[in-house]
A tleap script that builds the chain and sets N, CA, C and O, in Angstrom:
source leaprc.protein.ff14SB
mol = sequence {
  NILE GLU MET LEU GLU THR MET MET ASN ARG
  MET PHE ARG ARG GLN GLU GLU LEU VAL ASP
  LEU GLN LYS THR ASN SER ILE LYS GLN ASP
  SER MET ASP SER VAL VAL ARG GLY LEU VAL
  GLU LYS PHE GLY ILE GLY ARG SER HIE HIE
  GLU GLU SER TYR GLY GLU GLU HIE ASP GLU
  GLU THR SER ASN THR ARG GLU CLYS
}
set mol.1.N position { -30.266 -151.073 67.879 }
set mol.1.CA position { -31.076 -151.771 69.000 }
set mol.1.C position { -32.494 -151.192 68.970 }
set mol.1.O position { -33.478 -151.933 68.964 }
set mol.2.N position { -32.581 -149.889 68.953 }
set mol.2.CA position { -33.884 -149.180 68.977 }
set mol.2.C position { -34.782 -149.570 67.695 }
set mol.2.O position { -36.001 -149.723 67.766 }
set mol.3.N position { -34.089 -149.700 66.613 }
set mol.3.CA position { -34.800 -150.132 65.387 }
set mol.3.C position { -35.399 -151.582 65.609 }
set mol.3.O position { -36.518 -151.883 65.194 }
set mol.4.N position { -34.645 -152.381 66.234 }
set mol.4.CA position { -35.108 -153.792 66.503 }
set mol.4.C position { -36.191 -153.780 67.334 }
set mol.4.O position { -37.074 -154.600 67.084 }
set mol.5.N position { -36.356 -152.931 68.406 }
set mol.5.CA position { -37.300 -152.772 69.382 }
set mol.5.C position { -38.616 -152.388 68.652 }
set mol.5.O position { -39.648 -153.042 68.806 }
set mol.6.N position { -38.534 -151.340 67.882 }
set mol.6.CA position { -39.767 -150.833 67.265 }
set mol.6.C position { -40.270 -151.925 66.305 }
set mol.6.O position { -41.483 -152.123 66.236 }
set mol.7.N position { -39.453 -152.612 65.595 }
set mol.7.CA position { -39.740 -153.724 64.680 }
set mol.7.C position { -40.592 -154.816 65.508 }
set mol.7.O position { -41.668 -155.269 65.117 }
set mol.8.N position { -39.991 -155.146 66.630 }
set mol.8.CA position { -40.621 -156.188 67.471 }
set mol.8.C position { -41.996 -155.662 68.046 }
set mol.8.O position { -42.952 -156.429 68.162 }
set mol.9.N position { -42.058 -154.479 68.361 }
set mol.9.CA position { -43.326 -153.920 68.894 }
set mol.9.C position { -44.374 -153.925 67.737 }
set mol.9.O position { -45.545 -154.213 67.986 }
set mol.10.N position { -43.977 -153.618 66.507 }
set mol.10.CA position { -44.911 -153.599 65.384 }
set mol.10.C position { -45.418 -155.067 65.239 }
set mol.10.O position { -46.613 -155.364 65.251 }
set mol.11.N position { -44.475 -155.886 65.111 }
set mol.11.CA position { -44.839 -157.368 64.903 }
set mol.11.C position { -45.788 -157.906 65.907 }
set mol.11.O position { -46.706 -158.663 65.589 }
set mol.12.N position { -45.539 -157.470 67.245 }
set mol.12.CA position { -46.248 -157.917 68.352 }
set mol.12.C position { -47.804 -157.274 68.178 }
set mol.12.O position { -48.811 -157.946 68.401 }
set mol.13.N position { -47.827 -156.079 67.810 }
set mol.13.CA position { -49.090 -155.398 67.598 }
set mol.13.C position { -49.881 -156.088 66.487 }
set mol.13.O position { -51.079 -156.336 66.628 }
set mol.14.N position { -49.231 -156.379 65.436 }
set mol.14.CA position { -49.887 -157.046 64.246 }
set mol.14.C position { -50.414 -158.397 64.789 }
set mol.14.O position { -51.572 -158.744 64.555 }
set mol.15.N position { -49.598 -159.125 65.483 }
set mol.15.CA position { -50.005 -160.485 66.005 }
set mol.15.C position { -51.383 -160.337 66.743 }
set mol.15.O position { -52.349 -161.072 66.537 }
set mol.16.N position { -51.347 -159.282 67.635 }
set mol.16.CA position { -52.531 -158.984 68.458 }
set mol.16.C position { -53.791 -158.724 67.550 }
set mol.16.O position { -54.887 -159.228 67.798 }
set mol.17.N position { -53.545 -157.895 66.476 }
set mol.17.CA position { -54.657 -157.657 65.549 }
set mol.17.C position { -55.181 -158.906 64.958 }
set mol.17.O position { -56.389 -159.128 64.871 }
set mol.18.N position { -54.238 -159.744 64.542 }
set mol.18.CA position { -54.568 -161.008 63.934 }
set mol.18.C position { -55.410 -161.956 64.704 }
set mol.18.O position { -56.332 -162.631 64.248 }
set mol.19.N position { -54.929 -161.922 66.076 }
set mol.19.CA position { -55.764 -162.615 67.093 }
set mol.19.C position { -57.112 -162.174 67.119 }
set mol.19.O position { -58.023 -162.999 67.074 }
set mol.20.N position { -57.340 -160.900 67.191 }
set mol.20.CA position { -58.632 -160.180 67.348 }
set mol.20.C position { -59.464 -160.596 66.188 }
set mol.20.O position { -60.624 -160.979 66.344 }
set mol.21.N position { -58.890 -160.526 65.036 }
set mol.21.CA position { -59.671 -160.837 63.696 }
set mol.21.C position { -60.111 -162.294 63.778 }
set mol.21.O position { -61.259 -162.607 63.463 }
set mol.22.N position { -59.207 -163.200 64.201 }
set mol.22.CA position { -59.514 -164.644 64.388 }
set mol.22.C position { -60.724 -164.865 65.225 }
set mol.22.O position { -61.609 -165.664 64.920 }
set mol.23.N position { -60.726 -164.033 66.424 }
set mol.23.CA position { -61.824 -164.085 67.408 }
set mol.23.C position { -63.166 -163.685 66.747 }
set mol.23.O position { -64.168 -164.395 66.820 }
set mol.24.N position { -63.117 -162.479 66.088 }
set mol.24.CA position { -64.368 -162.065 65.506 }
set mol.24.C position { -64.821 -162.937 64.270 }
set mol.24.O position { -66.024 -163.089 64.057 }
set mol.25.N position { -63.949 -163.463 63.524 }
set mol.25.CA position { -64.371 -164.406 62.510 }
set mol.25.C position { -64.942 -165.794 63.264 }
set mol.25.O position { -65.905 -166.366 62.752 }
set mol.26.N position { -64.436 -166.234 64.278 }
set mol.26.CA position { -65.043 -167.525 64.879 }
set mol.26.C position { -66.435 -167.146 65.458 }
set mol.26.O position { -67.358 -167.959 65.424 }
set mol.27.N position { -66.582 -165.858 66.009 }
set mol.27.CA position { -67.893 -165.404 66.493 }
set mol.27.C position { -68.897 -165.432 65.353 }
set mol.27.O position { -70.026 -165.908 65.474 }
set mol.28.N position { -68.400 -164.876 64.202 }
set mol.28.CA position { -69.318 -164.880 63.059 }
set mol.28.C position { -69.734 -166.281 62.600 }
set mol.28.O position { -70.887 -166.539 62.253 }
set mol.29.N position { -68.724 -167.182 62.616 }
set mol.29.CA position { -69.096 -168.607 62.269 }
set mol.29.C position { -69.999 -169.244 63.245 }
set mol.29.O position { -70.899 -169.999 62.875 }
set mol.30.N position { -69.784 -168.962 64.463 }
set mol.30.CA position { -70.715 -169.409 65.494 }
set mol.30.C position { -72.222 -169.009 65.235 }
set mol.30.O position { -73.148 -169.818 65.296 }
set mol.31.N position { -72.361 -167.677 64.940 }
set mol.31.CA position { -73.628 -167.162 64.735 }
set mol.31.C position { -74.274 -167.791 63.498 }
set mol.31.O position { -75.467 -168.094 63.491 }
set mol.32.N position { -73.422 -167.992 62.403 }
set mol.32.CA position { -73.980 -168.576 61.245 }
set mol.32.C position { -74.415 -170.024 61.542 }
set mol.32.O position { -75.469 -170.465 61.085 }
set mol.33.N position { -73.578 -170.767 62.323 }
set mol.33.CA position { -74.044 -172.131 62.592 }
set mol.33.C position { -75.366 -171.997 63.314 }
set mol.33.O position { -76.314 -172.678 62.922 }
set mol.34.N position { -75.506 -171.163 64.351 }
set mol.34.CA position { -76.755 -171.076 65.081 }
set mol.34.C position { -77.995 -170.719 64.181 }
set mol.34.O position { -79.112 -171.198 64.370 }
set mol.35.N position { -77.710 -169.907 63.273 }
set mol.35.CA position { -78.783 -169.494 62.241 }
set mol.35.C position { -79.271 -170.656 61.512 }
set mol.35.O position { -80.471 -170.902 61.385 }
set mol.36.N position { -78.182 -171.478 60.960 }
set mol.36.CA position { -78.470 -172.704 60.249 }
set mol.36.C position { -79.271 -173.733 61.139 }
set mol.36.O position { -80.263 -174.334 60.726 }
set mol.37.N position { -78.758 -173.866 62.350 }
set mol.37.CA position { -79.443 -174.678 63.281 }
set mol.37.C position { -80.927 -174.338 63.528 }
set mol.37.O position { -81.809 -175.196 63.544 }
set mol.38.N position { -81.141 -172.973 63.727 }
set mol.38.CA position { -82.453 -172.457 63.873 }
set mol.38.C position { -83.385 -172.692 62.737 }
set mol.38.O position { -84.575 -172.961 62.898 }
set mol.39.N position { -82.796 -172.579 61.580 }
set mol.39.CA position { -83.617 -172.822 60.229 }
set mol.39.C position { -84.036 -174.301 60.236 }
set mol.39.O position { -85.175 -174.668 59.951 }
set mol.40.N position { -83.010 -175.138 60.589 }
set mol.40.CA position { -83.320 -176.538 60.508 }
set mol.40.C position { -84.338 -176.951 61.494 }
set mol.40.O position { -85.190 -177.774 61.160 }
set mol.41.N position { -84.318 -176.432 62.717 }
set mol.41.CA position { -85.360 -176.620 63.656 }
set mol.41.C position { -86.649 -176.088 63.244 }
set mol.41.O position { -87.666 -176.754 63.439 }
set mol.42.N position { -86.695 -174.893 62.666 }
set mol.42.CA position { -87.890 -174.188 62.341 }
set mol.42.C position { -88.791 -175.009 61.246 }
set mol.42.O position { -90.011 -175.129 61.354 }
set mol.43.N position { -88.026 -175.547 60.197 }
set mol.43.CA position { -88.578 -176.083 59.125 }
set mol.43.C position { -88.740 -177.577 59.369 }
set mol.43.O position { -89.298 -178.281 58.528 }
set mol.44.N position { -88.229 -178.105 60.586 }
set mol.44.CA position { -88.348 -179.525 60.800 }
set mol.44.C position { -87.453 -180.395 59.861 }
set mol.44.O position { -87.809 -181.541 59.590 }
set mol.45.N position { -86.328 -179.883 59.375 }
set mol.45.CA position { -85.444 -180.590 58.403 }
set mol.45.C position { -84.576 -181.439 59.396 }
set mol.45.O position { -83.437 -181.078 59.691 }
set mol.46.N position { -85.141 -182.568 59.899 }
set mol.46.CA position { -84.359 -183.391 60.686 }
set mol.46.C position { -83.703 -184.600 59.944 }
set mol.46.O position { -83.710 -184.646 58.714 }
set mol.47.N position { -83.163 -185.535 60.676 }
set mol.47.CA position { -82.530 -186.712 60.165 }
set mol.47.C position { -83.595 -187.585 59.378 }
set mol.47.O position { -83.383 -188.051 58.259 }
set mol.48.N position { -84.686 -187.736 60.050 }
set mol.48.CA position { -85.762 -188.576 59.365 }
set mol.48.C position { -86.155 -188.042 57.977 }
set mol.48.O position { -86.344 -188.850 57.067 }
set mol.49.N position { -86.278 -186.819 57.785 }
set mol.49.CA position { -86.471 -186.140 56.479 }
set mol.49.C position { -85.413 -186.549 55.441 }
set mol.49.O position { -85.697 -186.987 54.327 }
set mol.50.N position { -84.128 -186.361 55.926 }
set mol.50.CA position { -83.013 -186.691 55.016 }
set mol.50.C position { -83.055 -188.134 54.672 }
set mol.50.O position { -82.739 -188.423 53.518 }
set mol.51.N position { -83.396 -189.094 55.491 }
set mol.51.CA position { -83.353 -190.437 55.197 }
set mol.51.C position { -84.484 -190.787 54.237 }
set mol.51.O position { -84.300 -191.644 53.374 }
set mol.52.N position { -85.604 -190.177 54.355 }
set mol.52.CA position { -86.701 -190.513 53.425 }
set mol.52.C position { -86.333 -190.086 52.069 }
set mol.52.O position { -86.529 -190.878 51.147 }
set mol.53.N position { -85.832 -188.948 51.836 }
set mol.53.CA position { -85.574 -188.512 50.405 }
set mol.53.C position { -83.993 -188.415 50.159 }
set mol.53.O position { -83.445 -187.407 49.713 }
set mol.54.N position { -83.378 -189.521 50.487 }
set mol.54.CA position { -81.797 -189.499 50.560 }
set mol.54.C position { -81.284 -189.091 49.089 }
set mol.54.O position { -80.454 -188.201 48.907 }
set mol.55.N position { -81.874 -189.844 48.065 }
set mol.55.CA position { -81.421 -189.676 46.689 }
set mol.55.C position { -81.432 -188.274 46.233 }
set mol.55.O position { -80.471 -187.779 45.645 }
set mol.56.N position { -82.559 -187.610 46.514 }
set mol.56.CA position { -82.539 -186.104 46.015 }
set mol.56.C position { -81.639 -185.257 46.720 }
set mol.56.O position { -80.957 -184.428 46.117 }
set mol.57.N position { -81.581 -185.428 48.140 }
set mol.57.CA position { -80.706 -184.641 48.933 }
set mol.57.C position { -79.284 -184.857 48.587 }
set mol.57.O position { -78.507 -183.902 48.574 }
set mol.58.N position { -78.896 -186.079 48.303 }
set mol.58.CA position { -77.493 -186.349 47.913 }
set mol.58.C position { -77.135 -185.643 46.538 }
set mol.58.O position { -76.038 -185.103 46.394 }
set mol.59.N position { -77.996 -185.661 45.629 }
set mol.59.CA position { -77.722 -185.115 44.439 }
set mol.59.C position { -77.480 -183.551 44.636 }
set mol.59.O position { -76.592 -182.951 44.030 }
set mol.60.N position { -78.313 -182.971 45.501 }
set mol.60.CA position { -78.168 -181.475 45.733 }
set mol.60.C position { -76.698 -181.199 46.348 }
set mol.60.O position { -75.984 -180.276 45.956 }
set mol.61.N position { -76.364 -182.040 47.277 }
set mol.61.CA position { -75.143 -181.875 47.993 }
set mol.61.C position { -74.039 -181.942 47.083 }
set mol.61.O position { -73.158 -181.095 47.231 }
set mol.62.N position { -73.908 -182.871 46.082 }
set mol.62.CA position { -72.745 -183.093 45.267 }
set mol.62.C position { -72.669 -181.854 44.229 }
set mol.62.O position { -71.588 -181.361 43.907 }
set mol.63.N position { -73.875 -181.407 43.749 }
set mol.63.CA position { -73.917 -180.132 42.970 }
set mol.63.C position { -73.371 -178.963 43.708 }
set mol.63.O position { -72.646 -178.141 43.148 }
set mol.64.N position { -73.738 -178.875 45.052 }
set mol.64.CA position { -73.276 -177.716 45.815 }
set mol.64.C position { -71.809 -177.652 46.015 }
set mol.64.O position { -71.195 -176.586 45.985 }
set mol.65.N position { -71.210 -178.899 46.236 }
set mol.65.CA position { -69.726 -178.971 46.396 }
set mol.65.C position { -68.970 -178.534 45.185 }
set mol.65.O position { -67.915 -177.902 45.232 }
set mol.66.N position { -69.623 -178.940 44.021 }
set mol.66.CA position { -68.869 -178.681 42.797 }
set mol.66.C position { -68.802 -177.121 42.478 }
set mol.66.O position { -67.813 -176.609 41.953 }
set mol.67.N position { -69.964 -176.399 42.849 }
set mol.67.CA position { -70.016 -175.029 42.722 }
set mol.67.C position { -68.994 -174.303 43.514 }
set mol.67.O position { -68.482 -173.295 43.025 }
set mol.68.N position { -68.661 -174.705 44.649 }
set mol.68.CA position { -67.669 -174.256 45.587 }
set mol.68.C position { -66.269 -174.421 44.926 }
set mol.68.O position { -65.254 -174.099 45.543 }
savepdb mol mol.pdb
quit
């Protein structure tokens, strides 16, 4: 029974660590999103710009997805 308890405690602790990791990762993701948003606002890359040069933009997007 004691062995079971220690195993359960370990699993519970590990679960908490995973939750903490997920929180920090989502925080990093949020800050990345805000950085990207800031760049978009700074350089005025808005929707109108995308619509004007859609052909070029689209080609860049497809090549980016292939690299990933």
